[in-house]
N, C-alpha and C positions, 0 to 999 in steps of 0.2 A: 358467894351464894347467888343463885339465879333469882332475880326478881320477876315475879309474874306480871305480865303486861296488863295495864288498866287503860281502857279506852272509854271516853265519854262520847256519846252519840246524840246528835240532835236530828230528829226526823219528824216531818209533819204527821206521818202515820206509821203505825206498827201493828203487830198482832194484838188482839184478835181481829183487827180491821183487815179488810181485803179489797175494798172497793177502789182503792187507788192502784191496784194491780201490781205491775212489775217492781216498782221501788220497794214495796213492802216485802215481796218475796225475796228480792235480792238481799235486803238487809237481814231478813230472818235466816236465810240460808248461810249468810256470812257469820252471824253471831252463833248459830247453832253448830257450825263446823269447826271453828277455831278454838284452840286451847288458850284462850285469852279471856279476861274478865271484862264485861261490857256493862256500862250504865247508860240507859237510853232514856232521853227526855222526849216525850211525844204527846200528841193530842189525846184527850179522853173520848173523842168521837171519831167515827169512821169518815171517810171522804164523802162530801155532800150530805152529811148527817148532823143533826143537832142533838141526837139522843146519846147520852153518855153510855159507855159500856157498862153492862150490869155487873154488880159485885166487885167493882174496882174502886179503891179509895183514891180520891183526887189529891195530888200533891205529895204523896208519900212513896217511898221506894218499895216496890212490890217485886217479890222474887218470881221471875218468869221461868228460870231453870237454874241449875247449879252455878253457871257462870254469867247469868244475865239478870240484872236488876232493871226495872222499868219504873219511871215516874210519869204518870199520866196527868196532864194538866189542861186547863182551859187556855185558849190562846192568850187571853188577857193576863194570865199568870206569868207569862214569859217577858220579864223586864230585865234591864241591865243589872239591877240589884239582885234579882233571882239567879241570873247566870253567874254573877260574881261570887255569890254565896256558894253555889255548887263547886265552882272552880277552886274555892279556898278550902272546902271541906276535906278534900284529899288530893294527892298529887297524881294527875293523869298523865300517862306517857303521850297520848295523842287525843285530839278532839276531832271527831269525824262528823261531817255534814253530808246528809243524804239527798241533797238537792242543790241546784245552782240559784234559782230565782226566789226561793222562799224568804219573804221579809222577816218572818217571826222565828223560823227554825234554822235559818242559815245566816242571814245578813246581821241580825241583831246580836246573836251570840258570838259570831265571828268578829264583829267590831269590838265587842266587850273583851274577848280573848286577846285580840290584837293590842288593845289599850293596856292590857296587863302584861304585855311583852311575850305573848305566847304564839305569835304568828307562825313560827317555824314548827310548832306542834299541831297546827291545824291541817286536816286532810279533807279535801272537798271532792265529792263524786258528782259530776254533772248529770249522770243518769240519762245520757242521750239528748239532753236539752240543747246541746250545741250542734246537733245534726241539722242540715239544711231544711229538712222536712219539718222539724220541730220549730225552728226559727221562723219559718214562713207563717206560722199561726200567731196572730197579734204581732206581726213583724215590726211595725213601727215602734211599739213599746219596747220590744226586746232589743232593737238596734240602739235605742237611747240608753237602755240599761248597760249594754256592752260598752258603749262609748264612755259613759259616766264612770263605770267601775274601773275601766282602764285608766282614765284621766286621774281619778282619785286614788288609784292604787289599792283598791279594796282587797285584791287577792295577791298582792305582792308577798313574796317570801313564803307562801304556803306550799304544801305538797298536794298535788292533784292525783286523783285515782281515776284512770281510764280503764274501761273494761275490754278494750281491744286497741290495736294499732291505729285504726281509723279514728277512734275517739281521741287518741293521743295527738294525732295530727290536727284534729279540730280544735283542741285546747290550745295548741301552739299557734295555730292560725289566728285565734282571737286574742290570746294573752301573751304572745311572744315566744320566740324560739328558746329563750333561756329558762322557761318554766321548768320546774321539777315535776316530771310526770312519771308515775309508776303504772305499769299495766298489770292488772290482776283480773282475769276473766270472771264474769258472773258465775256463781256456783249454782248448779242445778240441784233441785231436791232429788235425793236418791230414792228411786221407787223400788220397792220390793215386789216386782211384778213377774209372775210366771205365766203370763197370758199366752195361750195358744192362738195362732192366727184364726180370725173369725171366718165363718163360712162365706165363700165368695164365688158367685156364678158369673159367667160372662153375661153382660146385659143388666147387671145390677151395680149400683154405686151408692154407698152411704158415706156422706161427708159430715165432718163436724168442725166448727170454727169456734174458738174461744178467744174473744177480743171485744173490747169496747165497741159499741155500735156507733162508729164515728168515721168521718171522712178519711182521717189519716190511717185508719186500719183497712181501708180499701174494701169495705163491705159491698158497696154498690158495684165496684169493679168485679168482685168475686161472683156476684149474681149475674152481671152482664156477660161474663165469660161462660157461665153455665148456660145462659140463654143462647149464646152464639154456638156452643158445642152441639146443640140440637140432638140431645141424647134420647129424647122421646119417651123412654120407659125406664122404670126401676130406679129412679133417682130420688134420694132423700138428702136434705142438707139442713142441719140445725146450726143457727148462728147464736151461740150463747154470748152474753155480755151485757154490761150495764147500758141502759137506754136513756141517756141524759138529753140527747138531741132528738126531740120528737119529730121535727120536720124531716130530718135525715132518715129516721126510722121509717116514716111513712113513705118517703121516696123509695126506699129499699123494698118495702112491702109491695108497693105498686108495681115495681119492676119484676119482683118475684112472681107476682100473680100472672104475668104474661108468659111464664115458662110452662109449656105444655107437658103434661105427664110427670111433673116433678112436685115433690112435697117439700116445701121450704118453710121452716119455722123459725121463730124468734123467741126462745123460751125465757129470755131475761137473764139477769146476773146470776152468777154461780159462785158458791163458796169453794175455796181450794179443795176441801175434803170431798166435794161432790164431783170433782173433775174425772176421777177414774170411772165413775158410773156413766158420765156423759160420753166418755171415749169408748166404753166397753163394746158396743155393737157397731161402731164406725169402721169403715174400711180405711179411710184416709183422713188426715188432718188437713184442712184447707184454709189458706189465708193469703189474700192478695194485698198485703200490707204495703204502705208507702215508706215504712221505715221502723225497725225495731232495734233497740239497744241490745236486747238479748232475745227475749221470747220464751218465758218460762213455760208457757203452755206447749210450745214446740218441743222443748226438752222433755216434758212429761209424756207427750204423745209418742215420741220416739221410743222412750223406755217401755211404753206399753205395747210396742210392736205395731204402731200405726205409722206407715210411711207418710211423709208430708208433701203436700203440693203447695209451695209458698213462692213469694217473689224473691228476687235476688237482693232485696233491701234489708237483709238481716245478717247476723254473723254466721248463720248456718249455710255454709257453701259447699260446693262439690259433693252434694248428697248422692247424685246419681252413681258416682264411682263406688260408693259404699252400699248400693242398692237400698238406700234409706229414704229415697224420695227425690224431689226435683226442686231446685231453686231457679226460678224462671224470670226472664225479663218481664216487666209489668206491661205486657201487651197481649192483645187478643189471640194472635196466631199461636204463640207458645203455650198459653194456658188451654186453649180449646183442644189443641193436639194431645196434650197430656191427659186432659179430662176424658177424651175419647179412648185413649190407651187404657186408662184406669177402668173405665166402664166395661171394656171388652175383656179384661183379664179374667182368666179362670183360676180355680183354686191353686193349682200347682204353680202358676206364675205368681200369684199373689203371695203364696207362702215364702217365696224367695225374698220379696220386698219386705214383708212383715218381719221376717227373721233378721234381715239386714238392718232394718230400722232399730230393732231391739238391741242388736249388738253395738251399733253405732251410738245409740243413746246411752247405754250403760258404760261404754268405754269413755265417753265424754264426761259423764257424771262422776266417774270414779278415778279420773286422771289425777294422780298425786301432785303433778306440777302446778295445778290450779291452786291448791292449798298453799304450796310453798311460796307462790307469788304474793299471797296475802301476808305471810310472815315477813317477807322482804319489805312490803309496803309499811308494816308497822315496826320495822327493825329500829 
């Protein structure tokens, strides 16, 4: 008789949270898509919040959907004793960790599982944290962590989850060529979108960006490229995203104020269910990011028929050949050229790109091979 798989998950954040961005979306799409039972242990607060979620009981298993149970806890609740108790309650096929550096929701439960002889059942997803761009932030601290974790063998004999070949190489570079690494791409939310291409005249350009207002997301660069494109008229750009770095936000606003004839706004953070509305009237999705492990907002924009103008530092590559947009070197010349091309597009030209984006986005989101790679990960 076939035994249904049971996976225990430790993650700093999960739904209904959204402020931590990609890692929440990645985990939600994973557990919502697979025919596997998941038990998720997570915080009872959202990222950078001390306010518990409303109507949720702390420390009890709550049914999120038919195959997903969630236990929302305070950080202080997560002790070795607590983890041991959960691991003894029932037999889990695998224990999945949705972060590399989290002391409470990865290192502590992983150490406890290892002490109980379960290292080979542990699966760790670094979620882009081994990318050079990510490691450059608080780099000294991270270098020490990588050194100590290798020295003490914290991650020996576990199974790693990379979301692409590049991340697989990053894991092997830091933790040795003999690591067991499975590649399973991030799963995109499947959008039920029948959007027709929006109205587009030559000389008008409406852009939308959905990303944290921070240096690694390249917001300042995106504004600088717009300034250098000198489009003069008919330009609107809305930068949606959490605004935790006030100095950086002010720097971006100051630069934006120097662009003649452009309406640039910073509407603040946006809940996932509001994203379709934010995309609705835009012509293009725009993001000069320094690095993305996936880019859920990019996946969503494509499915809504919004061609993307992004850097080549994401997994979304060779977009031009599919008429889905452009993945460009992070330099002024490339971006200004495409911004001018986009600005001058008429309706007939734009329709080709909008339809191309939608076809490409839906083909990626519905690719059955992506799901199969997860069943191999948890086989």
